[in-house]
N, CA, C, O and CB atoms as a CASP TS submission, in Angstrom:
PFRMAT TS
TARGET T0000
AUTHOR 0000-0000-0000
METHOD Language model
MODEL 1
PARENT N/A
ATOM      1  N   UNK     1      80.171 117.680 116.772  1.00  0.00           N
ATOM      2  CA  UNK     1      78.678 117.985 116.790  1.00  0.00           C
ATOM      3  C   UNK     1      78.542 119.481 116.229  1.00  0.00           C
ATOM      4  O   UNK     1      79.400 120.360 116.308  1.00  0.00           O
ATOM      5  CB  UNK     1      78.020 117.839 118.380  1.00  0.00           C
ATOM      6  N   UNK     2      77.339 119.568 115.676  1.00  0.00           N
ATOM      7  CA  UNK     2      76.959 120.679 115.049  1.00  0.00           C
ATOM      8  C   UNK     2      76.769 121.953 115.699  1.00  0.00           C
ATOM      9  O   UNK     2      76.265 121.896 116.821  1.00  0.00           O
ATOM     10  CB  UNK     2      75.960 120.409 114.500  1.00  0.00           C
ATOM     11  N   UNK     3      77.053 123.061 115.251  1.00  0.00           N
ATOM     12  CA  UNK     3      76.417 124.345 115.957  1.00  0.00           C
ATOM     13  C   UNK     3      74.962 124.687 115.730  1.00  0.00           C
ATOM     14  O   UNK     3      74.239 124.273 114.824  1.00  0.00           O
ATOM     15  CB  UNK     3      77.154 125.571 115.518  1.00  0.00           C
ATOM     16  N   UNK     4      74.672 125.484 116.672  1.00  0.00           N
ATOM     17  CA  UNK     4      73.290 125.924 116.648  1.00  0.00           C
ATOM     18  C   UNK     4      72.943 126.420 115.450  1.00  0.00           C
ATOM     19  O   UNK     4      71.860 126.017 115.025  1.00  0.00           O
ATOM     20  CB  UNK     4      72.993 126.865 117.592  1.00  0.00           C
ATOM     21  N   UNK     5      73.618 127.272 114.693  1.00  0.00           N
ATOM     22  CA  UNK     5      73.453 127.931 113.633  1.00  0.00           C
ATOM     23  C   UNK     5      73.265 126.745 112.324  1.00  0.00           C
ATOM     24  O   UNK     5      72.388 126.789 111.461  1.00  0.00           O
ATOM     25  CB  UNK     5      74.696 128.957 113.553  1.00  0.00           C
ATOM     26  N   UNK     6      74.167 125.874 112.434  1.00  0.00           N
ATOM     27  CA  UNK     6      74.321 124.944 111.404  1.00  0.00           C
ATOM     28  C   UNK     6      73.073 124.261 111.590  1.00  0.00           C
ATOM     29  O   UNK     6      72.501 124.080 110.516  1.00  0.00           O
ATOM     30  CB  UNK     6      75.594 124.052 111.456  1.00  0.00           C
ATOM     31  N   UNK     7      72.349 123.744 112.767  1.00  0.00           N
ATOM     32  CA  UNK     7      71.230 123.034 112.855  1.00  0.00           C
ATOM     33  C   UNK     7      70.033 123.702 112.528  1.00  0.00           C
ATOM     34  O   UNK     7      69.109 123.070 112.016  1.00  0.00           O
ATOM     35  CB  UNK     7      71.140 122.544 114.013  1.00  0.00           C
ATOM     36  N   UNK     8      69.927 125.094 112.801  1.00  0.00           N
ATOM     37  CA  UNK     8      68.848 126.011 112.089  1.00  0.00           C
ATOM     38  C   UNK     8      68.878 125.933 110.783  1.00  0.00           C
ATOM     39  O   UNK     8      67.787 125.814 110.226  1.00  0.00           O
ATOM     40  CB  UNK     8      68.948 127.409 112.359  1.00  0.00           C
ATOM     41  N   UNK     9      70.052 125.975 109.984  1.00  0.00           N
ATOM     42  CA  UNK     9      70.209 126.072 108.659  1.00  0.00           C
ATOM     43  C   UNK     9      69.706 124.585 107.918  1.00  0.00           C
ATOM     44  O   UNK     9      69.268 124.501 106.770  1.00  0.00           O
ATOM     45  CB  UNK     9      71.760 126.476 108.414  1.00  0.00           C
ATOM     46  N   UNK    10      69.845 123.702 108.663  1.00  0.00           N
ATOM     47  CA  UNK    10      69.440 122.245 108.424  1.00  0.00           C
ATOM     48  C   UNK    10      67.918 122.236 108.257  1.00  0.00           C
ATOM     49  O   UNK    10      67.321 121.843 107.255  1.00  0.00           O
ATOM     50  CB  UNK    10      69.892 121.249 109.670  1.00  0.00           C
ATOM     51  N   UNK    11      67.352 122.742 109.424  1.00  0.00           N
ATOM     52  CA  UNK    11      65.767 122.843 109.500  1.00  0.00           C
ATOM     53  C   UNK    11      65.066 123.737 108.474  1.00  0.00           C
ATOM     54  O   UNK    11      63.906 123.526 108.122  1.00  0.00           O
ATOM     55  CB  UNK    11      65.347 123.396 110.882  1.00  0.00           C
ATOM     56  N   UNK    12      65.838 124.774 107.995  1.00  0.00           N
ATOM     57  CA  UNK    12      65.576 125.841 106.896  1.00  0.00           C
ATOM     58  C   UNK    12      65.574 125.014 105.466  1.00  0.00           C
ATOM     59  O   UNK    12      64.644 125.104 104.665  1.00  0.00           O
ATOM     60  CB  UNK    12      66.847 127.112 106.917  1.00  0.00           C
ATOM     61  N   UNK    13      66.585 124.306 105.286  1.00  0.00           N
ATOM     62  CA  UNK    13      66.789 123.494 104.114  1.00  0.00           C
ATOM     63  C   UNK    13      65.673 122.618 103.861  1.00  0.00           C
ATOM     64  O   UNK    13      65.143 122.424 102.767  1.00  0.00           O
ATOM     65  CB  UNK    13      67.986 122.713 104.218  1.00  0.00           C
ATOM     66  N   UNK    14      65.335 122.057 105.078  1.00  0.00           N
ATOM     67  CA  UNK    14      64.141 121.026 104.760  1.00  0.00           C
ATOM     68  C   UNK    14      62.709 121.779 104.484  1.00  0.00           C
ATOM     69  O   UNK    14      61.717 121.180 104.067  1.00  0.00           O
ATOM     70  CB  UNK    14      63.930 119.959 106.113  1.00  0.00           C
ATOM     71  N   UNK    15      62.741 122.870 104.712  1.00  0.00           N
ATOM     72  CA  UNK    15      61.374 123.736 104.740  1.00  0.00           C
ATOM     73  C   UNK    15      61.526 124.351 103.232  1.00  0.00           C
ATOM     74  O   UNK    15      60.457 124.487 102.636  1.00  0.00           O
ATOM     75  CB  UNK    15      61.287 125.095 106.138  1.00  0.00           C
ATOM     76  N   UNK    16      62.569 124.694 102.621  1.00  0.00           N
ATOM     77  CA  UNK    16      62.967 125.363 101.488  1.00  0.00           C
ATOM     78  C   UNK    16      62.084 124.864 100.257  1.00  0.00           C
ATOM     79  O   UNK    16      61.429 125.651  99.574  1.00  0.00           O
ATOM     80  CB  UNK    16      64.480 125.146 101.281  1.00  0.00           C
ATOM     81  N   UNK    17      62.125 123.399 100.020  1.00  0.00           N
ATOM     82  CA  UNK    17      61.412 123.033  98.973  1.00  0.00           C
ATOM     83  C   UNK    17      60.005 123.400  98.944  1.00  0.00           C
ATOM     84  O   UNK    17      59.442 123.771  97.914  1.00  0.00           O
ATOM     85  CB  UNK    17      61.539 121.781  98.846  1.00  0.00           C
ATOM     86  N   UNK    18      59.369 123.282 100.212  1.00  0.00           N
ATOM     87  CA  UNK    18      57.888 123.523 100.118  1.00  0.00           C
ATOM     88  C   UNK    18      57.466 124.726  99.638  1.00  0.00           C
ATOM     89  O   UNK    18      56.537 124.915  98.853  1.00  0.00           O
ATOM     90  CB  UNK    18      57.275 123.400 101.303  1.00  0.00           C
ATOM     91  N   UNK    19      58.353 125.722 100.258  1.00  0.00           N
ATOM     92  CA  UNK    19      58.030 127.379  99.830  1.00  0.00           C
ATOM     93  C   UNK    19      58.290 127.550  98.404  1.00  0.00           C
ATOM     94  O   UNK    19      57.608 128.346  97.759  1.00  0.00           O
ATOM     95  CB  UNK    19      59.039 128.561 100.642  1.00  0.00           C
ATOM     96  N   UNK    20      59.270 126.833  97.828  1.00  0.00           N
ATOM     97  CA  UNK    20      59.836 127.069  96.533  1.00  0.00           C
ATOM     98  C   UNK    20      58.617 126.641  95.608  1.00  0.00           C
ATOM     99  O   UNK    20      58.250 127.270  94.615  1.00  0.00           O
ATOM    100  CB  UNK    20      61.266 126.210  96.271  1.00  0.00           C
ATOM    101  N   UNK    21      58.118 125.612  96.032  1.00  0.00           N
ATOM    102  CA  UNK    21      56.827 125.153  95.019  1.00  0.00           C
ATOM    103  C   UNK    21      55.925 126.286  94.679  1.00  0.00           C
ATOM    104  O   UNK    21      55.477 126.383  93.536  1.00  0.00           O
ATOM    105  CB  UNK    21      55.821 124.004  95.721  1.00  0.00           C
ATOM    106  N   UNK    22      55.584 127.291  95.761  1.00  0.00           N
ATOM    107  CA  UNK    22      54.770 128.402  95.579  1.00  0.00           C
ATOM    108  C   UNK    22      55.365 129.720  95.258  1.00  0.00           C
ATOM    109  O   UNK    22      54.803 130.796  95.463  1.00  0.00           O
ATOM    110  CB  UNK    22      54.054 128.535  96.660  1.00  0.00           C
ATOM    111  N   UNK    23      56.665 129.545  94.686  1.00  0.00           N
ATOM    112  CA  UNK    23      57.545 130.817  94.387  1.00  0.00           C
ATOM    113  C   UNK    23      57.977 131.454  95.451  1.00  0.00           C
ATOM    114  O   UNK    23      58.251 132.632  95.221  1.00  0.00           O
ATOM    115  CB  UNK    23      56.912 131.816  93.635  1.00  0.00           C
ATOM    116  N   UNK    24      58.178 131.014  96.807  1.00  0.00           N
ATOM    117  CA  UNK    24      58.835 131.684  97.800  1.00  0.00           C
ATOM    118  C   UNK    24      60.109 131.129  98.420  1.00  0.00           C
ATOM    119  O   UNK    24      60.725 130.180  97.936  1.00  0.00           O
ATOM    120  CB  UNK    24      57.955 131.866  98.738  1.00  0.00           C
ATOM    121  N   UNK    25      60.420 131.701  99.388  1.00  0.00           N
ATOM    122  CA  UNK    25      61.524 131.062  99.897  1.00  0.00           C
ATOM    123  C   UNK    25      62.051 131.948 101.274  1.00  0.00           C
ATOM    124  O   UNK    25      61.678 133.114 101.406  1.00  0.00           O
ATOM    125  CB  UNK    25      62.642 130.951  98.675  1.00  0.00           C
ATOM    126  N   UNK    26      62.871 131.352 102.200  1.00  0.00           N
ATOM    127  CA  UNK    26      63.303 131.768 103.744  1.00  0.00           C
ATOM    128  C   UNK    26      64.704 131.936 103.923  1.00  0.00           C
ATOM    129  O   UNK    26      65.384 131.064 103.383  1.00  0.00           O
ATOM    130  CB  UNK    26      62.899 130.699 104.822  1.00  0.00           C
ATOM    131  N   UNK    27      65.233 132.709 104.457  1.00  0.00           N
ATOM    132  CA  UNK    27      66.569 132.871 104.827  1.00  0.00           C
ATOM    133  C   UNK    27      66.691 133.131 106.351  1.00  0.00           C
ATOM    134  O   UNK    27      65.800 133.642 107.029  1.00  0.00           O
ATOM    135  CB  UNK    27      67.174 133.981 104.023  1.00  0.00           C
ATOM    136  N   UNK    28      67.790 132.757 106.768  1.00  0.00           N
ATOM    137  CA  UNK    28      68.344 132.887 108.201  1.00  0.00           C
ATOM    138  C   UNK    28      68.776 134.391 108.270  1.00  0.00           C
ATOM    139  O   UNK    28      69.586 134.847 107.463  1.00  0.00           O
ATOM    140  CB  UNK    28      69.676 131.809 108.525  1.00  0.00           C
ATOM    141  N   UNK    29      68.188 135.173 109.296  1.00  0.00           N
ATOM    142  CA  UNK    29      68.599 136.506 109.414  1.00  0.00           C
ATOM    143  C   UNK    29      69.635 136.484 110.694  1.00  0.00           C
ATOM    144  O   UNK    29      70.858 136.549 110.563  1.00  0.00           O
ATOM    145  CB  UNK    29      67.276 137.510 109.599  1.00  0.00           C
ATOM    146  N   UNK    30      68.936 136.382 111.969  1.00  0.00           N
ATOM    147  CA  UNK    30      69.643 136.680 113.116  1.00  0.00           C
ATOM    148  C   UNK    30      69.418 135.299 114.284  1.00  0.00           C
ATOM    149  O   UNK    30      68.452 134.535 114.305  1.00  0.00           O
ATOM    150  CB  UNK    30      69.040 138.228 113.666  1.00  0.00           C
ATOM    151  N   UNK    31      70.456 135.281 115.075  1.00  0.00           N
ATOM    152  CA  UNK    31      70.054 134.506 116.237  1.00  0.00           C
ATOM    153  C   UNK    31      70.438 135.162 117.379  1.00  0.00           C
ATOM    154  O   UNK    31      71.483 135.813 117.400  1.00  0.00           O
ATOM    155  CB  UNK    31      70.578 133.182 116.260  1.00  0.00           C
ATOM    156  N   UNK    32      69.583 135.050 118.506  1.00  0.00           N
ATOM    157  CA  UNK    32      69.812 135.841 119.719  1.00  0.00           C
ATOM    158  C   UNK    32      69.952 134.379 120.811  1.00  0.00           C
ATOM    159  O   UNK    32      68.975 133.908 121.392  1.00  0.00           O
ATOM    160  CB  UNK    32      68.329 137.128 120.079  1.00  0.00           C
ATOM    161  N   UNK    33      71.218 133.877 120.913  1.00  0.00           N
ATOM    162  CA  UNK    33      71.236 132.724 121.717  1.00  0.00           C
ATOM    163  C   UNK    33      70.791 132.983 123.349  1.00  0.00           C
ATOM    164  O   UNK    33      70.274 132.086 124.016  1.00  0.00           O
ATOM    165  CB  UNK    33      72.704 132.155 121.588  1.00  0.00           C
ATOM    166  N   UNK    34      71.006 134.027 123.759  1.00  0.00           N
ATOM    167  CA  UNK    34      70.557 134.470 125.030  1.00  0.00           C
ATOM    168  C   UNK    34      69.143 134.193 125.291  1.00  0.00           C
ATOM    169  O   UNK    34      68.756 133.523 126.248  1.00  0.00           O
ATOM    170  CB  UNK    34      70.794 135.849 125.174  1.00  0.00           C
ATOM    171  N   UNK    35      68.351 134.753 124.375  1.00  0.00           N
ATOM    172  CA  UNK    35      66.574 134.576 124.512  1.00  0.00           C
ATOM    173  C   UNK    35      66.130 133.583 123.785  1.00  0.00           C
ATOM    174  O   UNK    35      64.956 133.240 123.926  1.00  0.00           O
ATOM    175  CB  UNK    35      65.651 135.802 124.000  1.00  0.00           C
ATOM    176  N   UNK    36      66.944 132.938 122.890  1.00  0.00           N
ATOM    177  CA  UNK    36      66.467 131.598 121.907  1.00  0.00           C
ATOM    178  C   UNK    36      65.474 132.162 121.169  1.00  0.00           C
ATOM    179  O   UNK    36      64.334 131.699 121.171  1.00  0.00           O
ATOM    180  CB  UNK    36      65.834 130.169 122.679  1.00  0.00           C
ATOM    181  N   UNK    37      65.840 133.247 120.451  1.00  0.00           N
ATOM    182  CA  UNK    37      64.895 133.900 119.470  1.00  0.00           C
ATOM    183  C   UNK    37      65.571 133.812 117.998  1.00  0.00           C
ATOM    184  O   UNK    37      66.735 134.211 117.968  1.00  0.00           O
ATOM    185  CB  UNK    37      64.603 135.514 119.917  1.00  0.00           C
ATOM    186  N   UNK    38      65.090 133.409 116.924  1.00  0.00           N
ATOM    187  CA  UNK    38      65.644 133.305 115.791  1.00  0.00           C
ATOM    188  C   UNK    38      64.714 134.262 114.772  1.00  0.00           C
ATOM    189  O   UNK    38      63.484 134.211 114.764  1.00  0.00           O
ATOM    190  CB  UNK    38      65.767 131.784 115.447  1.00  0.00           C
ATOM    191  N   UNK    39      65.469 135.095 113.961  1.00  0.00           N
ATOM    192  CA  UNK    39      64.782 135.771 113.043  1.00  0.00           C
ATOM    193  C   UNK    39      64.930 135.396 111.631  1.00  0.00           C
ATOM    194  O   UNK    39      66.063 135.144 111.222  1.00  0.00           O
ATOM    195  CB  UNK    39      65.070 137.002 113.191  1.00  0.00           C
ATOM    196  N   UNK    40      63.921 135.328 110.835  1.00  0.00           N
ATOM    197  CA  UNK    40      64.135 134.800 109.672  1.00  0.00           C
ATOM    198  C   UNK    40      63.288 135.653 108.555  1.00  0.00           C
ATOM    199  O   UNK    40      62.248 136.233 108.865  1.00  0.00           O
ATOM    200  CB  UNK    40      63.792 133.326 109.769  1.00  0.00           C
ATOM    201  N   UNK    41      63.869 135.679 107.129  1.00  0.00           N
ATOM    202  CA  UNK    41      63.366 136.744 106.356  1.00  0.00           C
ATOM    203  C   UNK    41      62.541 135.878 105.224  1.00  0.00           C
ATOM    204  O   UNK    41      63.059 134.848 104.793  1.00  0.00           O
ATOM    205  CB  UNK    41      64.619 137.778 105.763  1.00  0.00           C
ATOM    206  N   UNK    42      61.436 136.245 104.817  1.00  0.00           N
ATOM    207  CA  UNK    42      60.888 135.691 103.729  1.00  0.00           C
ATOM    208  C   UNK    42      61.315 136.187 102.379  1.00  0.00           C
ATOM    209  O   UNK    42      61.647 137.370 102.302  1.00  0.00           O
ATOM    210  CB  UNK    42      59.595 135.812 103.861  1.00  0.00           C
ATOM    211  N   UNK    43      61.347 135.516 101.423  1.00  0.00           N
ATOM    212  CA  UNK    43      61.331 136.049  99.882  1.00  0.00           C
ATOM    213  C   UNK    43      60.538 135.588  99.009  1.00  0.00           C
ATOM    214  O   UNK    43      59.903 134.572  99.295  1.00  0.00           O
ATOM    215  CB  UNK    43      62.435 135.896  99.228  1.00  0.00           C
ATOM    216  N   UNK    44      60.382 136.158  97.831  1.00  0.00           N
ATOM    217  CA  UNK    44      59.588 135.856  96.707  1.00  0.00           C
ATOM    218  C   UNK    44      57.855 135.888  97.318  1.00  0.00           C
ATOM    219  O   UNK    44      57.484 136.754  98.111  1.00  0.00           O
ATOM    220  CB  UNK    44      60.160 134.248  96.058  1.00  0.00           C
ATOM    221  N   UNK    45      57.177 135.086  96.928  1.00  0.00           N
ATOM    222  CA  UNK    45      55.844 135.169  97.301  1.00  0.00           C
ATOM    223  C   UNK    45      55.428 134.934  98.624  1.00  0.00           C
ATOM    224  O   UNK    45      54.276 135.190  98.973  1.00  0.00           O
ATOM    225  CB  UNK    45      55.196 134.404  96.594  1.00  0.00           C
ATOM    226  N   UNK    46      56.369 134.412  99.481  1.00  0.00           N
ATOM    227  CA  UNK    46      56.148 134.121 100.859  1.00  0.00           C
ATOM    228  C   UNK    46      55.885 135.549 101.577  1.00  0.00           C
ATOM    229  O   UNK    46      55.120 135.639 102.538  1.00  0.00           O
ATOM    230  CB  UNK    46      57.434 133.302 101.481  1.00  0.00           C
ATOM    231  N   UNK    47      56.640 136.757 100.986  1.00  0.00           N
ATOM    232  CA  UNK    47      56.615 138.011 101.393  1.00  0.00           C
ATOM    233  C   UNK    47      55.026 138.603 101.686  1.00  0.00           C
ATOM    234  O   UNK    47      54.771 139.297 102.670  1.00  0.00           O
ATOM    235  CB  UNK    47      57.386 138.776 100.312  1.00  0.00           C
ATOM    236  N   UNK    48      54.214 138.288 100.871  1.00  0.00           N
ATOM    237  CA  UNK    48      53.005 138.806 100.633  1.00  0.00           C
ATOM    238  C   UNK    48      51.858 137.896 100.976  1.00  0.00           C
ATOM    239  O   UNK    48      50.720 138.348 101.097  1.00  0.00           O
ATOM    240  CB  UNK    48      52.962 139.192  99.324  1.00  0.00           C
ATOM    241  N   UNK    49      52.167 136.489 101.151  1.00  0.00           N
ATOM    242  CA  UNK    49      51.148 135.384 101.264  1.00  0.00           C
ATOM    243  C   UNK    49      50.485 135.733 102.739  1.00  0.00           C
ATOM    244  O   UNK    49      51.083 136.206 103.705  1.00  0.00           O
ATOM    245  CB  UNK    49      51.901 133.736 101.166  1.00  0.00           C
ATOM    246  N   UNK    50      49.096 135.373 102.654  1.00  0.00           N
ATOM    247  CA  UNK    50      48.375 135.573 103.834  1.00  0.00           C
ATOM    248  C   UNK    50      48.376 134.491 104.833  1.00  0.00           C
ATOM    249  O   UNK    50      47.807 134.611 105.918  1.00  0.00           O
ATOM    250  CB  UNK    50      47.106 135.851 103.511  1.00  0.00           C
ATOM    251  N   UNK    51      49.052 133.374 104.446  1.00  0.00           N
ATOM    252  CA  UNK    51      49.475 132.124 105.241  1.00  0.00           C
ATOM    253  C   UNK    51      50.639 132.321 105.693  1.00  0.00           C
ATOM    254  O   UNK    51      51.014 131.362 106.368  1.00  0.00           O
ATOM    255  CB  UNK    51      49.506 130.880 104.552  1.00  0.00           C
ATOM    256  N   UNK    52      51.382 133.148 105.619  1.00  0.00           N
ATOM    257  CA  UNK    52      52.844 133.203 106.151  1.00  0.00           C
ATOM    258  C   UNK    52      53.064 133.077 107.745  1.00  0.00           C
ATOM    259  O   UNK    52      54.000 132.460 108.253  1.00  0.00           O
ATOM    260  CB  UNK    52      53.466 134.592 105.705  1.00  0.00           C
ATOM    261  N   UNK    53      52.129 133.709 108.397  1.00  0.00           N
ATOM    262  CA  UNK    53      52.145 133.648 109.908  1.00  0.00           C
ATOM    263  C   UNK    53      51.903 132.129 110.385  1.00  0.00           C
ATOM    264  O   UNK    53      52.628 131.650 111.257  1.00  0.00           O
ATOM    265  CB  UNK    53      50.964 134.652 110.531  1.00  0.00           C
ATOM    266  N   UNK    54      50.963 131.452 109.848  1.00  0.00           N
ATOM    267  CA  UNK    54      50.602 129.913 109.834  1.00  0.00           C
ATOM    268  C   UNK    54      51.910 129.228 109.540  1.00  0.00           C
ATOM    269  O   UNK    54      52.379 128.523 110.433  1.00  0.00           O
ATOM    270  CB  UNK    54      49.430 129.480 108.668  1.00  0.00           C
ATOM    271  N   UNK    55      52.570 129.347 108.385  1.00  0.00           N
ATOM    272  CA  UNK    55      53.597 128.628 108.020  1.00  0.00           C
ATOM    273  C   UNK    55      54.907 128.873 108.838  1.00  0.00           C
ATOM    274  O   UNK    55      55.806 128.035 108.915  1.00  0.00           O
ATOM    275  CB  UNK    55      53.763 128.856 106.674  1.00  0.00           C
ATOM    276  N   UNK    56      54.932 130.129 109.456  1.00  0.00           N
ATOM    277  CA  UNK    56      56.193 130.271 110.463  1.00  0.00           C
ATOM    278  C   UNK    56      55.776 129.498 111.609  1.00  0.00           C
ATOM    279  O   UNK    56      56.586 128.634 111.944  1.00  0.00           O
ATOM    280  CB  UNK    56      56.587 131.857 110.949  1.00  0.00           C
ATOM    281  N   UNK    57      54.849 129.575 112.211  1.00  0.00           N
ATOM    282  CA  UNK    57      54.557 128.875 113.595  1.00  0.00           C
ATOM    283  C   UNK    57      54.264 127.418 113.244  1.00  0.00           C
ATOM    284  O   UNK    57      54.915 126.611 113.907  1.00  0.00           O
ATOM    285  CB  UNK    57      53.231 129.563 114.443  1.00  0.00           C
ATOM    286  N   UNK    58      53.439 126.919 112.360  1.00  0.00           N
ATOM    287  CA  UNK    58      53.251 125.407 112.137  1.00  0.00           C
ATOM    288  C   UNK    58      54.271 124.624 111.517  1.00  0.00           C
ATOM    289  O   UNK    58      54.394 123.430 111.791  1.00  0.00           O
ATOM    290  CB  UNK    58      52.149 125.173 111.361  1.00  0.00           C
ATOM    291  N   UNK    59      55.152 125.321 110.546  1.00  0.00           N
ATOM    292  CA  UNK    59      56.094 124.792 109.680  1.00  0.00           C
ATOM    293  C   UNK    59      57.485 125.123 110.186  1.00  0.00           C
ATOM    294  O   UNK    59      58.197 124.220 110.625  1.00  0.00           O
ATOM    295  CB  UNK    59      55.865 125.291 108.305  1.00  0.00           C
ATOM    296  N   UNK    60      57.906 126.393 110.142  1.00  0.00           N
ATOM    297  CA  UNK    60      59.322 126.831 110.105  1.00  0.00           C
ATOM    298  C   UNK    60      59.672 126.628 111.806  1.00  0.00           C
ATOM    299  O   UNK    60      60.654 125.972 112.154  1.00  0.00           O
ATOM    300  CB  UNK    60      59.507 128.599 109.421  1.00  0.00           C
ATOM    301  N   UNK    61      58.856 127.197 112.683  1.00  0.00           N
ATOM    302  CA  UNK    61      59.105 127.032 113.966  1.00  0.00           C
ATOM    303  C   UNK    61      59.121 125.707 114.462  1.00  0.00           C
ATOM    304  O   UNK    61      60.022 125.436 115.256  1.00  0.00           O
ATOM    305  CB  UNK    61      58.295 127.716 114.617  1.00  0.00           C
ATOM    306  N   UNK    62      58.307 124.824 114.156  1.00  0.00           N
ATOM    307  CA  UNK    62      58.430 123.280 114.495  1.00  0.00           C
ATOM    308  C   UNK    62      59.782 122.571 113.926  1.00  0.00           C
ATOM    309  O   UNK    62      60.456 121.764 114.566  1.00  0.00           O
ATOM    310  CB  UNK    62      57.117 122.478 113.828  1.00  0.00           C
ATOM    311  N   UNK    63      60.039 122.998 112.674  1.00  0.00           N
ATOM    312  CA  UNK    63      61.190 122.317 112.122  1.00  0.00           C
ATOM    313  C   UNK    63      62.446 122.702 112.871  1.00  0.00           C
ATOM    314  O   UNK    63      63.096 121.799 113.397  1.00  0.00           O
ATOM    315  CB  UNK    63      61.338 122.628 110.647  1.00  0.00           C
ATOM    316  N   UNK    64      62.825 123.887 112.963  1.00  0.00           N
ATOM    317  CA  UNK    64      63.750 124.588 113.609  1.00  0.00           C
ATOM    318  C   UNK    64      63.927 123.981 115.252  1.00  0.00           C
ATOM    319  O   UNK    64      65.003 123.645 115.747  1.00  0.00           O
ATOM    320  CB  UNK    64      63.278 126.133 113.488  1.00  0.00           C
ATOM    321  N   UNK    65      62.714 123.942 115.872  1.00  0.00           N
ATOM    322  CA  UNK    65      62.757 123.434 117.213  1.00  0.00           C
ATOM    323  C   UNK    65      62.914 122.056 117.229  1.00  0.00           C
ATOM    324  O   UNK    65      63.393 121.606 118.270  1.00  0.00           O
ATOM    325  CB  UNK    65      61.624 123.768 117.954  1.00  0.00           C
ATOM    326  N   UNK    66      62.658 121.324 116.413  1.00  0.00           N
ATOM    327  CA  UNK    66      63.122 119.833 116.105  1.00  0.00           C
ATOM    328  C   UNK    66      64.634 119.577 116.201  1.00  0.00           C
ATOM    329  O   UNK    66      65.142 118.774 116.984  1.00  0.00           O
ATOM    330  CB  UNK    66      62.698 119.422 114.633  1.00  0.00           C
ATOM    331  N   UNK    67      65.197 120.226 115.457  1.00  0.00           N
ATOM    332  CA  UNK    67      66.703 120.354 115.220  1.00  0.00           C
ATOM    333  C   UNK    67      67.435 121.201 116.601  1.00  0.00           C
ATOM    334  O   UNK    67      68.493 120.810 117.095  1.00  0.00           O
ATOM    335  CB  UNK    67      66.943 121.281 113.651  1.00  0.00           C
ATOM    336  N   UNK    68      66.846 122.137 116.997  1.00  0.00           N
ATOM    337  CA  UNK    68      67.370 122.939 117.943  1.00  0.00           C
ATOM    338  C   UNK    68      66.344 123.317 119.114  1.00  0.00           C
ATOM    339  O   UNK    68      65.848 124.440 119.206  1.00  0.00           O
ATOM    340  CB  UNK    68      67.884 124.113 117.252  1.00  0.00           C
ATOM    341  N   UNK    69      66.123 122.444 119.851  1.00  0.00           N
ATOM    342  CA  UNK    69      65.280 122.579 120.892  1.00  0.00           C
ATOM    343  C   UNK    69      65.368 123.739 121.858  1.00  0.00           C
ATOM    344  O   UNK    69      64.353 124.217 122.367  1.00  0.00           O
ATOM    345  CB  UNK    69      65.382 121.501 121.538  1.00  0.00           C
ATOM    346  N   UNK    70      66.635 124.209 122.118  1.00  0.00           N
ATOM    347  CA  UNK    70      66.810 125.325 122.823  1.00  0.00           C
ATOM    348  C   UNK    70      66.343 126.562 122.301  1.00  0.00           C
ATOM    349  O   UNK    70      66.356 127.565 123.015  1.00  0.00           O
ATOM    350  CB  UNK    70      68.010 125.428 123.074  1.00  0.00           C
ATOM    351  N   UNK    71      65.879 126.598 120.981  1.00  0.00           N
ATOM    352  CA  UNK    71      65.234 127.757 120.405  1.00  0.00           C
ATOM    353  C   UNK    71      63.786 127.824 120.843  1.00  0.00           C
ATOM    354  O   UNK    71      63.081 126.821 120.954  1.00  0.00           O
ATOM    355  CB  UNK    71      65.332 127.730 118.888  1.00  0.00           C
ATOM    356  N   UNK    72      63.388 129.039 121.083  1.00  0.00           N
ATOM    357  CA  UNK    72      62.224 129.248 122.161  1.00  0.00           C
ATOM    358  C   UNK    72      61.107 129.968 120.848  1.00  0.00           C
ATOM    359  O   UNK    72      59.920 129.643 120.895  1.00  0.00           O
ATOM    360  CB  UNK    72      62.779 130.569 123.836  1.00  0.00           C
ATOM    361  N   UNK    73      61.466 130.684 120.018  1.00  0.00           N
ATOM    362  CA  UNK    73      60.769 131.445 119.108  1.00  0.00           C
ATOM    363  C   UNK    73      61.215 131.768 117.868  1.00  0.00           C
ATOM    364  O   UNK    73      62.427 131.979 117.812  1.00  0.00           O
ATOM    365  CB  UNK    73      60.511 132.443 119.591  1.00  0.00           C
ATOM    366  N   UNK    74      60.484 131.890 116.659  1.00  0.00           N
ATOM    367  CA  UNK    74      61.019 132.288 115.339  1.00  0.00           C
ATOM    368  C   UNK    74      60.213 133.416 115.189  1.00  0.00           C
ATOM    369  O   UNK    74      59.005 133.448 115.424  1.00  0.00           O
ATOM    370  CB  UNK    74      60.925 131.236 114.131  1.00  0.00           C
ATOM    371  N   UNK    75      61.003 134.482 114.734  1.00  0.00           N
ATOM    372  CA  UNK    75      60.365 135.560 114.213  1.00  0.00           C
ATOM    373  C   UNK    75      60.430 136.162 112.892  1.00  0.00           C
ATOM    374  O   UNK    75      61.408 135.730 112.282  1.00  0.00           O
ATOM    375  CB  UNK    75      60.614 136.357 114.897  1.00  0.00           C
ATOM    376  N   UNK    76      59.801 136.934 112.279  1.00  0.00           N
ATOM    377  CA  UNK    76      59.804 137.395 110.861  1.00  0.00           C
ATOM    378  C   UNK    76      60.429 138.586 110.807  1.00  0.00           C
ATOM    379  O   UNK    76      59.907 139.386 111.583  1.00  0.00           O
ATOM    380  CB  UNK    76      58.498 137.530 110.252  1.00  0.00           C
ATOM    381  N   UNK    77      61.500 139.101 110.095  1.00  0.00           N
ATOM    382  CA  UNK    77      62.011 140.496 109.772  1.00  0.00           C
ATOM    383  C   UNK    77      61.785 140.738 108.359  1.00  0.00           C
ATOM    384  O   UNK    77      61.840 139.865 107.493  1.00  0.00           O
ATOM    385  CB  UNK    77      63.527 140.695 110.096  1.00  0.00           C
ATOM    386  N   UNK    78      61.511 142.044 108.157  1.00  0.00           N
ATOM    387  CA  UNK    78      61.607 142.346 106.706  1.00  0.00           C
ATOM    388  C   UNK    78      62.974 142.707 106.002  1.00  0.00           C
ATOM    389  O   UNK    78      63.002 142.950 104.795  1.00  0.00           O
ATOM    390  CB  UNK    78      60.741 143.438 106.481  1.00  0.00           C
TER
END
């Protein structure tokens, strides 16, 4: 069975091609298993994109929660 971190990475790998099309990217930063919060870091054009919050909630968060339903929330860190 895959670890929680491995499942999060799988979800991020699925999201990366979509972000790369627009010159951006995303990386795993931290995981707090006690609270179920994952922190991610945008790169490239995603850092300044006005749609990054919607992408985080509607795309990244949903993908991660699909693979890791125990995750409660995804947050962006600088």
